[in-house]
C-alpha positions in Angstrom: 75.4 9.3 -5.7 72.9 11.6 -3.8 69.8 13.0 -5.7 67.5 15.7 -4.5 64.0 15.1 -5.8 61.4 18.0 -5.7 58.0 16.6 -6.5 54.7 17.5 -4.8 52.5 14.7 -6.2 52.8 11.8 -3.7 52.2 9.0 -6.2 54.8 10.3 -8.7 57.3 11.2 -5.9 57.1 7.7 -4.4 57.4 6.0 -7.8 60.5 8.1 -8.8 62.1 7.7 -5.4 61.5 3.9 -5.5 62.9 3.5 -9.0 66.0 5.5 -8.2 66.5 3.8 -4.9 66.3 0.4 -6.6 69.3 1.5 -8.7 71.1 2.2 -5.4 70.9 6.0 -5.5 70.3 7.9 -2.3 67.2 10.1 -2.8 66.1 12.9 -0.7 62.5 13.6 -1.7 60.9 16.9 -0.8 57.4 18.3 -1.4 57.9 22.0 -1.8 60.5 24.4 -3.1 61.4 25.9 0.3 62.3 22.4 1.5 64.3 21.8 -1.6 66.2 25.1 -1.0 66.8 24.2 2.6 68.3 20.8 1.6 70.4 22.3 -1.2 72.0 24.8 1.1 72.8 22.4 3.9 76.6 22.0 4.3 76.3 18.4 5.4 74.5 17.2 2.2 76.3 17.1 -1.2 74.1 16.3 -4.2 75.2 14.9 -7.5 72.0 16.1 -9.3 68.6 17.7 -8.5 65.4 16.6 -10.3 62.9 19.4 -10.0 59.2 19.8 -10.8 58.3 23.4 -11.8 54.9 23.9 -10.2 55.3 23.1 -6.5 54.2 24.9 -3.4 56.1 27.7 -1.7 58.9 28.2 -4.1 58.8 27.0 -7.7 61.3 24.6 -9.1 62.3 27.3 -11.6 63.0 29.7 -8.7 65.1 27.1 -7.0 67.2 26.8 -10.2 67.5 30.6 -10.4 68.7 30.8 -6.8 71.3 28.1 -7.4 72.7 29.8 -10.4 72.6 33.3 -8.8 74.9 31.9 -6.1 77.2 30.3 -8.6 76.1 26.8 -7.9 76.7 24.5 -10.9 74.8 21.5 -9.6 73.3 19.6 -12.6 69.5 20.1 -12.6 67.0 18.1 -14.5 63.6 19.8 -14.8 60.8 17.2 -14.9 57.5 18.9 -15.4 54.1 18.9 -17.1 54.9 22.4 -18.5 55.4 21.4 -22.2 55.2 24.7 -24.1 58.2 25.8 -26.1 58.3 29.1 -24.1 58.3 27.0 -20.9 61.2 24.9 -22.1 63.2 28.0 -23.1 62.5 29.6 -19.8 63.6 26.5 -17.8 66.8 26.1 -19.8 67.5 29.8 -19.7 67.1 29.8 -15.9 69.9 27.2 -15.7 68.3 23.8 -16.0 70.8 21.4 -17.6 68.0 19.3 -19.1 64.2 19.7 -19.4 61.9 16.7 -19.7 58.2 16.8 -20.0 56.2 14.3 -18.0 53.7 13.4 -20.7 51.4 11.7 -18.2 50.9 15.1 -16.6 51.1 17.2 -19.7 47.9 18.9 -20.8 49.1 18.9 -24.4 49.4 15.1 -24.3 46.0 14.6 -22.6 47.2 14.3 -19.0 47.2 16.2 -15.8 48.3 13.3 -13.6 46.4 10.5 -11.9 43.3 12.7 -11.5 42.8 13.0 -15.3 43.0 9.2 -15.7 40.4 8.8 -12.9 38.1 11.4 -14.5 38.3 9.9 -17.9 37.6 6.4 -16.6 34.6 7.5 -14.7 33.3 10.0 -17.3 34.0 12.9 -15.0 35.9 16.1 -15.4 39.1 17.5 -14.0 39.8 21.2 -13.7 43.3 22.4 -12.9 44.3 25.9 -11.8 48.0 26.5 -11.5 49.8 29.6 -10.2 53.6 30.0 -10.2 55.0 29.8 -6.7 51.5 28.7 -5.4 51.1 25.2 -6.8 48.0 23.7 -8.3 44.4 23.3 -7.4 42.5 20.3 -8.8 38.8 19.9 -8.9 37.6 16.4 -9.8 33.9 15.9 -10.5 32.5 12.4 -11.0 29.0 11.5 -11.9 26.9 9.7 -9.2 26.6 6.1 -10.0 23.6 4.1 -8.8 24.0 0.5 -8.0 21.0 -1.3 -9.3 21.4 -4.0 -6.7 20.9 -1.4 -3.9 17.7 0.2 -5.5 14.4 -0.6 -3.8 
C-alpha cells in the first residue's frame, strides 16, 4: 500500500511517516501542494490513499483534491488539517475529500497551533499565526528574555 502524505510541518510529517512506515506502508512525504500534484500525476506511482494538509505552500491541499476530482480521479483522500470550522469541513468534503480529520494539536479552537504554541505557552510567550490559502502560514513566536541569576554580576 502506497500513501502520499502532504504535510509542510517537519515534526508532524516525520511523525506521521514514521508511524505509517512502522505499519509497513510505503509513504511518499511531500512538503507542498505542487510536489503532491507532481507525485499524484506520475504514471510510475500508484497510490492507495492521499493524506493531505489544507494550508501548505504553493498549492493548497484543497486545490489538490479539486484537481484530482476535476480529472475524474477517485483516489481516496483524507484531509488532516487544523482547519476546524464547520464551513471548512463542508468545503473540504464538498471538494471531494473522503474523510476530514481535525488535528486538534494544531487547531486554534482546541488551543493549538502546533509545536510553536506549546513552546510559547511553556515559556510564557506568544504565538501569532497568519495563514493565507495557497500561500501557507507565517508564525511569529515571541519569548520573554530570561536572565540566569548564576550569570549576573
